[in-house]
C-alpha angles and dihedrals in degrees: 000000000000131000109224132186119203118198111191092186131231122358140157132072103264141048113264115193105316094334119103124211090239103219093184110160136193126231092277092049096256109150120232091221091058094052095045092051093048091048092047093051092048091049091050091052093049093047096046088051085061092052097256120142109239129192122187127201089217134007098180137041097282133128112230124206 
C-alpha cells in the first residue's frame, strides 16, 4: 500500500519561529485551520482503513516551526 503525508497547514494560537498561526476566517467566522485539520483527520481515517500508511504534520491545533 501507499505511504501518504497529509499537511493540514498552520494551526495554533501563537507565532513560532517564522511561522504564523494563520487565523484566517470565513464570513461566518469558521477558521481555515479548523477545517483543514478536520479534513486531514477524516482523510487519515479513511486511508488507514484501506491499509495505507499515513503521516500527518499536525494532529492537534498547534503551530509547528
